[in-house]
C-alpha positions, 0 to 999 in steps of 0.5 A: 292854304286851300287846294287850287281847283283850277290851274292855267294862264291869264291871256292878256293879248300876247302876254301869258300869266300863269295862275292858280284858282282858289274859292273865295267864299265858304258855306257856313250853313248849319247841316243836319242828317236826316234821322229815323224819327221812330228810332233816332237812327241816321237814314241812309240815302241809297243810289237805287237801280229799279232794274236791278232792285239793289243799290249801286256804288259811285263807280257803277254810275255814269252821267247821261243826257236824255235826248228822248223819253228814257233814251240816253246819251252816256258820256264818260270823264275822258269825253268831257276831257276831249271837249275842244275848249280853250277855256279849260286851261286859258283865261283869255281876256277879250274885252274891258268894261266898267263894273257899273255896266255889269248888273249884280243879278249877273254875278254867281260866284267868287274865286282868288287868282294867284299867280305863279312865281314866273307871272307875278310881275305881269299879274301886278301890272294887270292888276294895277291897270285894272285899278287905275282905269276902273275896269273889269276883264271879261273872259271865259273859263271852264270849271267842273265841266261847265264853260262860264263868263267871268269878270276879273277885277282887282280887290285889295292887292289881288285879282278875283275872278267872278263867274257870271250867268249867261243872259239866257240863264236869267229869269225875265218875269214877264208877269211883273209889271211896272207899278203905276202907283203914284207918291207924293213929293212930300213922301218922296222927300221924307223917304230920301231923308231916310235914305240919306240918314242911313247911307254909309260906306259898306262895311261887311264886318258889321254884319253876321248871320243871326239866323244861323246864331239863333239856330245854334243857340236853339240847339244848345238850349235843347241839349241842355233840356231848356224850354225854348219859347218863340217870340211874338209874331208882328201884327199885320196892320194898315199904317200911315205911310207918312207917319211911319217914314217920319218915325223911321227918320226920328228913330234913325236919327237917335240911333246914329246922331253923328251920321247925318252931320257927317253926311251933310258935311261930306255932301257939302264938300262934294259940292264945294269941289264941284263948284 
């Protein structure tokens, strides 16, 4: 069982639900050490003080905010602990919104919320209400010296807390202008057909990190002294859009011959229900 990174309560009106917070994801990127190319020994990265001309240990390091050029306000761990933020120990649900109203660009990182023994019933009640209403709860939480906006949502019998970016943390690219490129109705129809053929329920088990797999195969090949040959790069060429769409639709239908029929039956069923 992973270690809890935060402990506190969910505040739901006058109801308090004691919970522990656990990270829901883990980074599986392949890590590398930096080596001195000449001798193959591992390079050490030192925290170097140019004034004393020596390396410093972590217990000698302080955090400073630069308010002017080379002028700092130093903050200690005690200073962070004294911050008057209720969100350090309480996730106070301040509003409920539909999940579709939150643009995916706002989502940052996911966590699992586990109830403590005395809060299991209230936890289950909140989760069921959110499920039946199709809502997520908005709150704030302070983790690792940072207060963040967050959303609570039900997922497979548990509550997931998703930290959100604040609006001023989202980059708005003013230089990106809306495309005025015109497309024909036939091109739209063909593109829509391709999207329909490839439409399906999201199944995360179908996807895996092919880059990581290829990288491990490369490492194993080099370990065995094998020659690694890179695949040829695709040639860049101007294509006929309609021809490319038509070929894409035919290829997709051959790969998934049953899927269009299932999709058509599903759409027909939905139309009958609507009628």
